[in-house]
N, C-alpha and C positions, 0 to 999 in steps of 0.2 A: 566553419570546422564541418567535415564529414560526419552528416547523421545515419547513413547506410552505408550498406559492407557493396562493394561489385557479388553481382549475381553472379551464376552458371549462364553460358547462353539458355535466352529461351524462360527463364527463371523470372521471377518476381524479383527486388532488390531487398533484400532485409531491413529493416530499420535497425538501428544502434538504439539500445534503451540510453535514459539520460544519467550520467555520471558525474562525478568532483567535478566542480569548476561549469556546470552549466545549469542555466538561469531553473527555476523550477518553474515550470508552471501552478498559475492559481485557479485554484479553484472552487464553487461553494456546493457544498451538498450537506444533503440531509439527517440528521441524525434517527435516531428510532424513535422519535418526538417527532418526527417532520420539522425540527427547529434547522434552520438552515447554520451552518456551521463554516465559515469565510476561516481560508488557511491567510487572507491578506492580513485581516483584523486578529489571528492568533499570532502572527509573525511581530504585529506591532508589539508585542509583548516579552517575545525572545525566540527562541531556534525553533523551529519547530521538527517535531519527530512522525516520519511518516510510514506508516507500514501497510502495506498493502496484501493479501492473501484472496484465495481461492473462494472460503466460505466459510460457515461455521458448519457444511458439512465436513469439511476435510479435518482429518484427527488430528492429524501437524496440524493444521491451522488454529485448532482448538486449544493444543497447546501452547503455541506461539501465543495466543493472545494471553492465557494466563503467565505467561512469565513476565510479559506482555506491565501486565496488570503486578506483577508481584513488582517489578522493576518501576514502575512507575510513579512514584513516590520519591526514588531517585532521581528521576530526570524531573518532574518539576520541582525535585532541592535546587536543581542546577537553572532554573527560572526555562526553563523548555516547557515547552506544551504535546500533547500529544494526541493524535487519532490516526482511526486505525480504517480502513477503505478495503470494502469488497461489492462484489459485483453478484445479480443475481441469485440471490438469495429467497428465502421463499418467507411470503413476506412475516413480518415480526419474526423473523429469526434472530438476528443480530440484538435486535429488543429485548425477546428473551436468552437470548447466550448471557449479554452484558450485568440482563440482571440475575441470571442464579449464581456466577461468576464473581459478581460484587464489582466490577469492573469500574473504574472512576474516570476512565475517559469514552471517548464517543467512538461509535462503530457508525461510519459514515457513508451509507447506499450511495454507490456509484451504479445507479439503475439505466444507463445509456454506454457505460463502458466509455466514458468521456476520458475520465480523468485518465483510468488505464489506457488509452491510446493517447494523452499530449505525455505519458510519461513510456513512450515505446514499450511497455513491459506487458504486451496482452498475447494471448498464443493466438498465429492466425486463423482461419475455419476451419479453413485444409487440414490444422493439427487438432484444433478440435474434433475434426468429423472422426477423423484418423484413431482419436485414442476411444471415444465412444465405438468406433467399427471396435476395436479390440477388449474394452472393458461393458460396451452396454450401457444403454444410458444413466449417464453420474447425478446421484442419489442430489438433491436439493437445489437441483436448474432450476431457476422460474424459463419456461418456455415458452411466455408467449413476448418476450425481449430474445435481441439481436447478443448470440450466443458471443461473449467477449471476457476470457478470463484470463485474468490479471496470475503475471507468474509472481511467486513469493517475490516479495522485496523489500526494504528499509531503507528512507533517507532519511538524514540529517539536514535540516534546510537553515540559512547562518539568519539572520532579520531582513539582510539587503538582497534575501530571496535566492540564493546564488549555494545550490545542493554542494556540501563539506563534509557528506560522505557518502554510499553509495554498494549496498549490498544486494544485489538481484541473481535470486536463482530460479535457476529452468527447473530443476527438480525440487518440488516441494517439499520433501519430505527434510532436505536441509535449509534449515535458517539459525541464521547467528543469535546469539542471546545477549537479550538485551543489553544485558549490563558491560558491552564493551562497547557502545557508546556514552557510558558515564563519565568517563573524563574527559572525551573530547567537548562535551557538556557543561562540563566543570570550568576547561579549558576558555571556553566561547565566554560562560557566562564570568571570568576573572579579565579579559580582554576589553582596555576600551570601546565605550561605542561609538 
C-alpha cells in the first residue's frame, strides 16, 4: 500500500494520512492526571474512537470536544471507548478543560507528537512556520517542544486494530458530528466477535 504521494520535482514526499483499512498504530499516552492510557488495552474491551485536535486554545476544537462529550454516552452504549489526543498544550490545559466541561473521556497529551506522526496527520514545520508568519504566534502552544500540530481527525478502530472509519480535515474549522459514528458503532456491537 502506497503511503506517500508523488512529489513535484525538488519537493519532499507528502505522507498520506492513515485511512479505512489501515492498521492503527498503538499508543500509550498520559491523561491529565499522568495516568498512562493504552490503546491496546482499550481495544480489548471494544472499538475505540480516537479524536485528534489542535489544542484547547482552538475555539473550533473546544466545540468539537463539547460535542463529543454530549455524544459520549451513546458511544459508550455501543461498547466503545473514546479518547481525545492533543499536542503542545500549556500545562494542565487539557485537565482544566476536561473538568470545566464535565467530559467523561480522557484528553491525552501527545507531548512529542509521536502519535500524530504515526497516524500521518501532522502539519509540516514549513506549513506551521508559514501559519505563524501570517497569523503571529499561535496562543497556547508550548514553545519548549517540537512543533508538530495535528490535523483535525477522527478515527474508529475495530477490536482487531484496523481503522474502520476515518475523517481527516486539513481545515480545522470543519469537524464531523460525533453522532455520525454511532450507527457504525451500533453495527459493530451487533457483529459477532
